[in-house]
ROSEGU-318885 format. One record per residue (C-alpha): residue number from 0; x, y, z. Coordinates in nm, 3 decimals, m for minus. Layout:
N
> num;east;north;up
> NUM;X;Y;Z
...
***
This chain:
308
> num;east;north;up
> 0;5.355;1.556;2.020
> 1;5.600;1.492;1.733
> 2;5.481;1.629;1.401
> 3;5.440;1.368;1.130
> 4;5.454;1.440;0.758
> 5;5.122;1.333;0.605
> 6;5.214;1.418;0.246
> 7;5.079;1.165;0.000
> 8;5.331;0.939;m0.171
> 9;5.349;1.004;m0.543
> 10;5.284;0.686;m0.740
> 11;5.539;0.759;m1.010
> 12;5.887;0.629;m1.086
> 13;6.142;0.838;m1.273
> 14;6.399;0.610;m1.438
> 15;6.620;0.820;m1.662
> 16;6.900;0.564;m1.676
> 17;6.656;0.286;m1.765
> 18;6.521;0.494;m2.054
> 19;6.866;0.557;m2.199
> 20;6.966;0.193;m2.151
> 21;6.653;0.059;m2.320
> 22;6.688;0.290;m2.621
> 23;7.050;0.186;m2.666
> 24;6.984;m0.187;m2.633
> 25;6.678;m0.166;m2.857
> 26;6.883;m0.022;m3.144
> 27;7.164;m0.278;m3.110
> 28;6.922;m0.567;m3.076
> 29;6.708;m0.476;m3.377
> 30;7.015;m0.448;m3.599
> 31;7.171;m0.776;m3.490
> 32;6.839;m0.965;m3.501
> 33;6.820;m0.887;m3.873
> 34;7.181;m1.003;m3.921
> 35;7.114;m1.332;m3.738
> 36;6.796;m1.408;m3.935
> 37;6.985;m1.370;m4.262
> 38;7.282;m1.568;m4.129
> 39;7.064;m1.848;m3.993
> 40;6.883;m1.891;m4.324
> 41;7.205;m1.888;m4.528
> 42;7.397;m2.127;m4.296
> 43;7.091;m2.347;m4.222
> 44;7.180;m2.345;m3.850
> 45;6.893;m2.408;m3.609
> 46;7.100;m2.274;m3.319
> 47;7.151;m1.950;m3.510
> 48;6.786;m1.930;m3.618
> 49;6.666;m2.002;m3.264
> 50;6.893;m1.726;m3.135
> 51;6.762;m1.485;m3.399
> 52;6.403;m1.572;m3.302
> 53;6.494;m1.499;m2.944
> 54;6.648;m1.166;m3.044
> 55;6.334;m1.070;m3.233
> 56;6.141;m1.140;m2.915
> 57;6.398;m0.921;m2.737
> 58;6.301;m0.632;m2.964
> 59;5.936;m0.679;m2.868
> 60;6.027;m0.724;m2.501
> 61;6.240;m0.410;m2.500
> 62;5.961;m0.218;m2.670
> 63;5.716;m0.334;m2.403
> 64;5.964;m0.251;m2.126
> 65;6.013;0.092;m2.282
> 66;5.640;0.159;m2.277
> 67;5.626;0.045;m1.912
> 68;5.910;0.279;m1.810
> 69;5.737;0.577;m1.971
> 70;5.398;0.476;m1.828
> 71;5.551;0.463;m1.478
> 72;5.636;0.834;m1.504
> 73;5.272;0.932;m1.555
> 74;5.102;1.079;m1.251
> 75;4.796;0.926;m1.091
> 76;4.451;1.036;m1.208
> 77;4.097;1.026;m1.069
> 78;4.053;0.685;m1.229
> 79;4.405;0.545;m1.188
> 80;4.461;0.658;m0.829
> 81;4.767;0.435;m0.788
> 82;4.918;0.574;m1.107
> 83;5.057;0.347;m1.378
> 84;5.330;0.164;m1.187
> 85;5.149;m0.167;m1.222
> 86;5.205;m0.156;m1.598
> 87;5.566;m0.249;m1.521
> 88;5.440;m0.571;m1.363
> 89;5.215;m0.644;m1.660
> 90;5.510;m0.590;m1.895
> 91;5.729;m0.817;m1.682
> 92;5.463;m1.088;m1.678
> 93;5.422;m1.074;m2.057
> 94;5.799;m1.075;m2.109
> 95;5.830;m1.381;m1.888
> 96;5.556;m1.559;m2.082
> 97;5.730;m1.467;m2.408
> 98;6.051;m1.629;m2.282
> 99;5.865;m1.951;m2.199
> 100;5.684;m1.961;m2.536
> 101;6.011;m1.904;m2.725
> 102;6.184;m2.175;m2.523
> 103;5.907;m2.425;m2.599
> 104;5.926;m2.337;m2.971
> 105;6.304;m2.389;m2.978
> 106;6.266;m2.719;m2.791
> 107;6.011;m2.852;m3.042
> 108;6.222;m2.745;m3.339
> 109;6.526;m2.902;m3.176
> 110;6.349;m3.238;m3.144
> 111;6.246;m3.220;m3.510
> 112;6.606;m3.144;m3.614
> 113;6.730;m3.440;m3.410
> 114;6.491;m3.666;m3.599
> 115;6.585;m3.512;m3.935
> 116;6.943;m3.371;m3.919
> 117;7.043;m3.104;m4.172
> 118;7.375;m2.979;m4.309
> 119;7.517;m2.662;m4.156
> 120;7.750;m2.391;m4.292
> 121;7.994;m2.369;m4.001
> 122;8.187;m2.066;m4.131
> 123;7.882;m1.837;m4.140
> 124;7.748;m1.989;m3.819
> 125;8.070;m1.922;m3.626
> 126;8.125;m1.572;m3.766
> 127;7.781;m1.449;m3.665
> 128;7.798;m1.633;m3.333
> 129;8.120;m1.457;m3.230
> 130;7.981;m1.117;m3.326
> 131;7.661;m1.202;m3.140
> 132;7.859;m1.305;m2.833
> 133;8.038;m0.968;m2.824
> 134;7.711;m0.775;m2.870
> 135;7.529;m0.979;m2.604
> 136;7.809;m0.939;m2.350
> 137;7.795;m0.561;m2.392
> 138;7.413;m0.541;m2.376
> 139;7.389;m0.781;m2.082
> 140;7.640;m0.572;m1.889
> 141;7.459;m0.245;m1.966
> 142;7.120;m0.384;m1.862
> 143;7.258;m0.552;m1.549
> 144;7.406;m0.221;m1.431
> 145;7.076;m0.043;m1.493
> 146;6.883;m0.315;m1.309
> 147;7.125;m0.285;m1.016
> 148;7.098;0.095;m0.993
> 149;6.719;0.113;m1.036
> 150;6.549;m0.188;m0.874
> 151;6.302;m0.284;m1.143
> 152;6.150;m0.622;m1.229
> 153;6.061;m0.483;m1.571
> 154;6.430;m0.422;m1.653
> 155;6.526;m0.758;m1.504
> 156;6.275;m0.931;m1.732
> 157;6.441;m0.761;m2.031
> 158;6.782;m0.859;m1.890
> 159;6.681;m1.226;m1.886
> 160;6.617;m1.209;m2.260
> 161;6.979;m1.104;m2.309
> 162;7.112;m1.363;m2.068
> 163;6.935;m1.615;m2.289
> 164;7.096;m1.458;m2.597
> 165;7.437;m1.469;m2.433
> 166;7.398;m1.837;m2.354
> 167;7.271;m1.902;m2.707
> 168;7.581;m1.740;m2.858
> 169;7.807;m1.949;m2.636
> 170;7.606;m2.260;m2.725
> 171;7.633;m2.188;m3.096
> 172;8.011;m2.153;m3.075
> 173;8.045;m2.473;m2.870
> 174;7.824;m2.672;m3.108
> 175;8.006;m2.536;m3.414
> 176;8.346;m2.639;m3.274
> 177;8.219;m2.988;m3.185
> 178;8.058;m3.033;m3.527
> 179;8.376;m2.916;m3.698
> 180;8.594;m3.175;m3.523
> 181;8.345;m3.464;m3.497
> 182;8.083;m3.410;m3.772
> 183;7.826;m3.472;m3.499
> 184;7.554;m3.245;m3.645
> 185;7.308;m3.339;m3.371
> 186;7.506;m3.115;m3.138
> 187;7.335;m2.812;m3.299
> 188;6.979;m2.906;m3.187
> 189;7.108;m3.051;m2.855
> 190;7.270;m2.719;m2.762
> 191;6.953;m2.538;m2.867
> 192;6.743;m2.757;m2.637
> 193;6.977;m2.694;m2.343
> 194;6.963;m2.317;m2.401
> 195;6.582;m2.340;m2.433
> 196;6.565;m2.504;m2.090
> 197;6.771;m2.221;m1.936
> 198;6.559;m1.955;m2.106
> 199;6.240;m2.126;m1.986
> 200;6.372;m2.128;m1.628
> 201;6.443;m1.755;m1.640
> 202;6.102;m1.684;m1.791
> 203;5.927;m1.889;m1.522
> 204;6.110;m1.695;m1.251
> 205;6.002;m1.359;m1.397
> 206;5.642;m1.480;m1.440
> 207;5.632;m1.597;m1.078
> 208;5.767;m1.269;m0.937
> 209;5.535;m1.049;m1.141
> 210;5.237;m1.280;m1.072
> 211;5.292;m1.252;m0.695
> 212;5.293;m0.872;m0.718
> 213;4.986;m0.861;m0.944
> 214;4.804;m1.090;m0.697
> 215;4.896;m0.847;m0.417
> 216;5.069;m1.108;m0.204
> 217;5.282;m1.004;0.094
> 218;5.634;m0.918;m0.032
> 219;5.888;m1.187;0.062
> 220;6.108;m0.941;0.250
> 221;5.834;m0.880;0.510
> 222;5.684;m1.098;0.784
> 223;5.331;m0.991;0.878
> 224;5.344;m1.156;1.221
> 225;5.664;m0.970;1.308
> 226;5.524;m0.635;1.194
> 227;5.200;m0.697;1.383
> 228;5.396;m0.785;1.696
> 229;5.602;m0.464;1.672
> 230;5.289;m0.252;1.630
> 231;5.126;m0.414;1.935
> 232;5.425;m0.314;2.148
> 233;5.324;0.052;2.113
> 234;5.157;0.162;2.441
> 235;4.777;0.177;2.423
> 236;4.736;m0.066;2.132
> 237;4.540;m0.383;2.215
> 238;4.538;m0.558;1.879
> 239;4.583;m0.525;1.502
> 240;4.337;m0.667;1.247
> 241;4.228;m0.612;0.884
> 242;4.602;m0.613;0.823
> 243;4.717;m0.604;0.457
> 244;5.058;m0.546;0.299
> 245;5.126;m0.562;m0.073
> 246;5.347;m0.428;m0.352
> 247;5.240;m0.172;m0.610
> 248;5.566;m0.238;m0.797
> 249;5.902;m0.387;m0.702
> 250;5.993;m0.104;m0.462
> 251;5.658;0.059;m0.378
> 252;5.472;m0.095;m0.083
> 253;5.131;m0.022;0.067
> 254;4.995;m0.121;0.407
> 255;4.652;m0.092;0.566
> 256;4.553;m0.190;0.919
> 257;4.285;m0.143;1.182
> 258;4.415;m0.106;1.539
> 259;4.222;m0.143;1.864
> 260;4.330;0.111;2.127
> 261;4.209;0.178;2.480
> 262;3.973;0.463;2.562
> 263;4.238;0.693;2.710
> 264;4.488;0.668;2.425
> 265;4.516;0.961;2.184
> 266;4.427;0.839;1.833
> 267;4.652;1.074;1.638
> 268;4.947;1.004;1.866
> 269;4.906;0.630;1.807
> 270;4.884;0.679;1.429
> 271;5.201;0.888;1.439
> 272;5.386;0.620;1.633
> 273;5.269;0.338;1.403
> 274;5.364;0.530;1.090
> 275;5.701;0.622;1.238
> 276;5.770;0.257;1.322
> 277;5.674;0.138;0.974
> 278;5.881;0.406;0.803
> 279;6.197;0.378;1.014
> 280;6.213;0.002;1.067
> 281;6.052;m0.135;0.752
> 282;6.077;0.156;0.503
> 283;5.701;0.134;0.443
> 284;5.581;0.486;0.372
> 285;5.241;0.447;0.208
> 286;5.014;0.345;0.496
> 287;4.649;0.375;0.595
> 288;4.587;0.322;0.967
> 289;4.233;0.314;1.109
> 290;4.198;0.357;1.484
> 291;3.913;0.178;1.662
> 292;3.797;0.180;2.026
> 293;3.606;m0.125;2.153
> 294;3.345;0.085;2.336
> 295;3.259;0.273;2.015
> 296;3.327;0.034;1.726
> 297;3.130;m0.289;1.758
> 298;3.318;m0.609;1.664
> 299;3.111;m0.873;1.835
> 300;3.282;m1.123;2.064
> 301;3.621;m1.024;1.923
> 302;3.580;m0.662;2.037
> 303;3.432;m0.751;2.377
> 304;3.767;m0.882;2.504
> 305;3.922;m0.536;2.470
> 306;3.654;m0.338;2.656
> 307;3.760;m0.176;2.980
***
């Protein structure tokens, strides 16, 4: 019989690149958020103020993401047997909600500015917007590379904040140019509302993804019926029930199942084959398989059909 490694999967995630990336982006963001607040007040630009408000939220979001990354490195305890990986999902969910709240706030302020237009200092507005664009391009690139290398919804939620900032900077520049040539000051709140809609969409996407993981739904990449069918093809297995598959975090999956086998089938051999199938074909490593025999484990009418 083939030996199978029964070592327990450690519920930790070491993300050294994510740590360095978050510290770097946190410093840049905090500095430029202060610059934009001052610039927005002096120039009286809603687009600039809305972008600065978003950057302040970025600071909070990055701080929360930072905590989540460090929490994920903590080992499991007697109380937290799955470790602290789920904190990443909580951080992602809160970051997504923050994006939606900020977007709604910008939208409301934009409507108010459309009703009561205000004068804008285009020179200050454009200067800060161009600097902001450069900063946001750099930070968005850094975070996107980190998110690509270390699959992490927590980092992607932080990335969406900067995508929103990048779009805000572009929107500010576009509105400033239009206002300069047309004196159409309503373009400032209109651009802000458009950017708010994009930010809200990104926030909703992050909230949905983290919510599905927190609710322990079946990950989208898996099909339970297909996995069940593959397991039932193993000789000696009659049926699979009490079948559950969920995510601990974006790349940590857990599966539990009860399998009915015939009387002559070796239980450990079947478990080895099921675990090997799940590991090799589906990359599911953390599994709990319970073997049941219909003549021993009573399951009413359901179990009767499998008795010899």
